[in-house]
C-alpha positions in Angstrom: 23.9 -69.5 -40.9 25.3 -66.1 -42.3 21.5 -65.1 -42.0 20.7 -66.5 -38.4 24.1 -64.5 -37.0 22.4 -61.2 -38.7 18.8 -61.6 -37.3 20.4 -62.4 -33.9 22.5 -59.4 -34.3 19.5 -57.2 -35.2 18.0 -58.9 -32.2 20.1 -58.0 -30.0 20.0 -54.0 -31.3 16.5 -53.9 -30.8 16.9 -54.9 -27.1 19.6 -52.6 -26.5 17.5 -49.5 -27.8 14.6 -50.5 -25.8 16.5 -50.4 -22.4 17.9 -47.4 -23.5 14.4 -46.0 -23.8 13.3 -47.4 -20.6 16.1 -45.4 -19.0 15.5 -42.4 -20.5 11.7 -42.9 -19.2 13.0 -43.8 -15.6 15.1 -40.9 -15.1 12.6 -38.4 -16.4 10.1 -39.1 -14.0 13.1 -39.1 -11.1 13.5 -35.8 -11.9 10.1 -34.5 -11.9 9.5 -35.6 -8.7 12.9 -34.3 -7.1 11.0 -31.1 -8.9 8.0 -31.7 -7.2 9.2 -32.2 -4.2 11.7 -29.3 -4.0 8.4 -27.4 -4.6 6.5 -28.9 -2.0 9.7 -28.0 0.3 9.8 -24.6 -0.3 5.7 -24.6 0.5 6.0 -25.8 3.7 9.0 -23.2 4.5 7.1 -20.9 3.6 4.0 -22.3 5.1 5.6 -23.0 8.7 8.1 -19.6 8.6 7.7 -16.4 11.2 7.0 -14.4 8.3 3.6 -14.4 5.8 3.1 -14.4 2.2 4.1 -10.9 0.4 0.7 -8.4 0.2 0.5 -6.1 -2.7 -1.8 -3.3 -2.6 -4.5 -2.5 -5.8 -2.5 -2.6 -9.3 -4.1 0.7 -9.8 -2.3 2.3 -6.4 1.2 3.2 -8.1 2.4 5.8 -5.5 5.6 5.0 -4.8 6.3 4.0 -8.8 9.8 6.6 -9.0 12.8 6.2 -11.9 14.7 4.6 -9.9 12.4 1.3 -9.0 11.9 1.5 -12.6 15.4 0.8 -13.0 16.1 -0.8 -10.6 13.5 -3.4 -12.3 15.2 -3.0 -15.8 18.4 -3.9 -14.4 16.7 -7.0 -12.1 15.5 -8.1 -15.8 18.5 -7.8 -18.0 20.8 -10.2 -15.3 18.0 -12.7 -14.8 19.7 -15.0 -17.5 23.1 -14.6 -15.7 21.0 -15.2 -11.8 19.8 -18.2 -13.6 23.4 -19.6 -14.1 24.5 -18.6 -11.0 21.9 -19.8 -8.0 20.1 -23.2 -7.8 16.9 -23.4 -9.7 14.8 -23.2 -6.2 15.7 -21.4 -2.6 13.5 -19.1 -0.2 14.2 -15.7 -0.3 13.8 -13.9 3.2 12.6 -10.5 3.2 13.4 -9.1 6.8 12.2 -5.9 8.7 9.6 -4.8 6.4 7.6 -1.2 6.7 4.4 -2.1 5.2 2.9 1.6 4.1 -0.7 0.4 2.9 -2.1 3.2 0.7 -5.9 3.0 -0.6 -8.9 4.6 -1.6 -11.5 4.3 1.1 -14.3 4.0 -1.6 -12.7 0.4 -2.4 -14.1 -0.7 1.2 -17.3 1.5 1.5 -19.3 2.4 -1.6 -20.9 4.8 0.2 -18.5 7.1 0.9 -19.5 9.7 -1.7 -17.8 13.1 -1.9 -21.4 14.6 -0.6 -20.2 12.6 2.4 -16.5 14.0 2.2 -18.5 17.5 2.2 -20.3 16.7 5.1 -17.3 15.6 7.0 -15.3 18.9 6.2 -18.3 21.1 7.4 -18.4 19.0 10.6 -15.1 19.4 11.4 -14.2 22.8 10.0 -17.7 24.1 12.4 -16.3 22.1 15.0 -12.6 23.8 14.5 -13.9 27.4 14.1 -15.8 26.9 17.2 -12.7 26.1 19.5 -10.9 29.0 18.2 -13.5 31.6 18.9 -13.6 30.1 22.2 -10.0 30.0 23.0 -8.9 33.0 20.9 -7.3 34.5 23.6 -5.2 31.9 24.5 -4.0 31.6 21.0 -0.9 33.7 19.6 -1.5 35.0 15.8 1.4 34.5 14.4 2.7 32.8 10.9 3.9 29.5 13.1 0.6 30.0 14.9 -1.6 27.2 12.9 0.6 24.5 14.3 0.1 25.8 17.9 -3.7 25.7 17.0 -4.1 22.3 15.5 -1.8 20.8 18.3 -4.6 22.6 20.7 -7.0 21.3 18.9 -6.2 18.1 19.1 -5.2 18.9 22.8 -9.1 19.5 23.3 -10.3 16.7 21.6 -8.0 14.0 23.8 -9.5 15.9 26.3 -13.1 15.1 26.1 -14.0 16.8 22.9 -14.1 14.1 20.4 -16.6 12.2 23.0 -18.6 15.6 22.9 -18.7 17.0 19.3 -17.8 14.4 16.8 -17.8 10.5 17.7 -21.6 10.5 17.6 -22.2 11.8 14.0 -23.0 9.4 12.0 -20.5 9.7 9.3 -17.5 9.9 12.4 -19.2 6.6 13.2 -19.1 5.2 9.6 -15.7 6.2 9.5 -14.8 4.6 12.6 -16.0 1.1 11.3 -14.0 1.5 7.9 -11.2 2.4 9.9 -11.2 -0.6 11.8 -12.0 -3.1 8.7 -9.2 -1.4 7.1 -6.6 -1.8 10.0 -7.7 -5.8 10.3 -7.3 -6.3 7.1 -3.7 -4.2 7.2 -2.7 -6.6 10.2 -3.5 -9.7 9.0 -1.8 -8.8 5.6 1.2 -7.9 7.2 1.1 -11.6 9.4 0.0 -10.2 13.1 -2.0 -13.3 14.7 -5.3 -13.0 15.5 -4.8 -13.8 18.8 -2.7 -10.2 18.8 -5.2 -8.4 17.3 -7.8 -9.4 19.5 -6.0 -9.2 22.7 -5.5 -5.4 21.7 -8.1 -2.6 22.7 -10.6 -2.4 20.0 -11.6 1.1 20.3 -9.4 3.0 17.9 -8.2 6.5 19.1 -9.5 9.2 16.5 -9.2 12.7 15.8 -9.2 15.5 13.3 -6.9 17.8 11.8 -6.9 21.3 10.7 -3.8 22.7 8.7 -4.8 26.1 7.6 -2.4 27.9 4.6 -1.2 23.9 4.3 1.0 24.1 7.0 3.3 21.0 7.5 3.7 19.2 10.8 7.0 18.2 12.2 8.4 14.6 11.9 7.0 12.3 14.6 6.0 8.9 15.5 3.0 7.6 17.6 4.0 6.0 21.0 2.1 3.2 22.5 0.5 2.2 19.2 0.7 -0.7 16.9 -1.0 0.8 14.2 -1.7 4.9 12.4 -3.8 5.7 10.0 -5.0 9.0 8.2 -7.8 9.5 6.1 -7.9 12.7 4.1 -11.5 14.5 3.9 -9.8 17.7 2.1 -6.6 18.4 0.1 -5.9 21.2 -1.3 -4.3 21.5 -4.9 -0.6 22.6 -3.4 -0.7 20.8 -0.1 2.6 19.1 0.5 2.9 15.6 1.1 3.3 13.0 3.8 6.8 11.6 3.8 8.2 8.8 5.2 12.1 8.7 7.0 13.8 4.9 6.9 13.5 3.8 9.8 17.0 2.4 10.2 18.7 5.6 9.6 20.8 7.9 9.8 23.3 6.0 8.1 24.8 6.8 4.9 22.7 4.5 1.9 20.0 4.2 4.8 18.4 7.6 5.1 16.1 7.4 2.4 12.5 8.9 2.2 9.3 8.1 0.7 7.4 10.3 -0.2 2.9 10.1 -0.8 0.7 12.5 -2.2 -2.9 11.8 -1.2 -5.9 12.9 -2.2 -9.2 13.9 -1.1 -10.7 10.4 0.0 -7.4 8.2 0.3 -6.9 6.1 3.0 -2.7 5.0 4.6 -1.8 2.7 7.2 1.4 2.5 9.0 3.3 1.1 12.0 3.3 3.5 14.3 7.2 3.7 14.7 7.6 5.0 11.3 8.9 8.6 11.7 6.8 10.9 9.5 6.1 14.5 8.7 3.9 16.4 6.1 5.4 18.8 4.2 4.8 22.6 4.3 3.0 24.8 1.5 1.3 27.8 0.7 -2.4 27.4 -0.1 -6.0 29.2 0.7 -7.9 26.2 1.5 -7.2 24.2 4.8 -6.0 20.3 4.5 -8.2 18.3 6.8 -8.0 15.2 7.8 -9.1 12.2 10.4 -5.9 10.5 12.0 -6.4 7.3 14.0 -4.2 5.2 16.4 -4.4 1.3 17.2 -3.9 0.8 20.9 -0.8 -1.4 21.0 3.0 -2.3 21.5 5.6 -1.3 18.8 6.9 -5.0 18.8 3.7 -6.2 17.4 4.3 -4.7 13.8 8.3 -4.5 14.5 9.2 -8.1 12.8 6.8 -8.5 9.7 8.9 -10.5 7.5 7.4 -11.8 3.7 9.2 -14.9 2.7 8.6 -16.5 -0.7 9.8 -19.1 -2.6 12.4 -18.4 -5.0 12.2 -19.8 -8.5 14.3 -19.4 -11.7 12.4 -20.6 -15.3 
């Protein structure tokens, strides 16, 4: 009799263990499905949101790195454990009112844009600039502040037909125009501007050459009636000043910062036309030469850029 009772108790114990194992498996599978469902929900919110996926420039382009940014990264890393304890595992991080500045080496898009072609382009721009100065010498003031005045007058001359007559049909200028279209389309798609909006805009980019003798600066300004602006650097003397972008939310305490970008010859920078920017003056013997351009359109087309992405803590 005692043997039968022992055997019966043993059987009950085995059954109980099996039930526990089955329960653990069910809970684990259910939890896995819940996690996958949460991830799918994040993906759906990301794809249906008004914003776009985050866009990263080439890894070797590190023009915005500074000590403050490195300190911020270190602080975020040290606080990750605390964040993991406070926040739910999944969520949607909304990055609103972004200001997309794209800095890239033009050869990344056109490998044939060699140093020889840059030198040729430099000669073309300087020849037309010097011809303009000689033809309008009596109208220009000869003092240190006049260099900006000459460059502004050179811009006006190009807008009044000089670009069409002296620049547009040159083979290297035509090559640059195609490059500008390609990079601008890449930029617009990356920040989430719809294809319909892009196609509705005037596809004729407005370009002009700039020459700053003695590395004179250019005061802060914007480009009204355009959606995207860009500048291609043909020649940048060693001591030339940087281009400086100002926080468009300011000027308010804490929102009046700047981003300083030091370009080199062959670089291309794109930014929203509404973004205030200026060129800092320096003293150098060689001129700073660039080709600037605008894509006509509304400021609003690039004013609501938003990057949304799922936020996870592993």
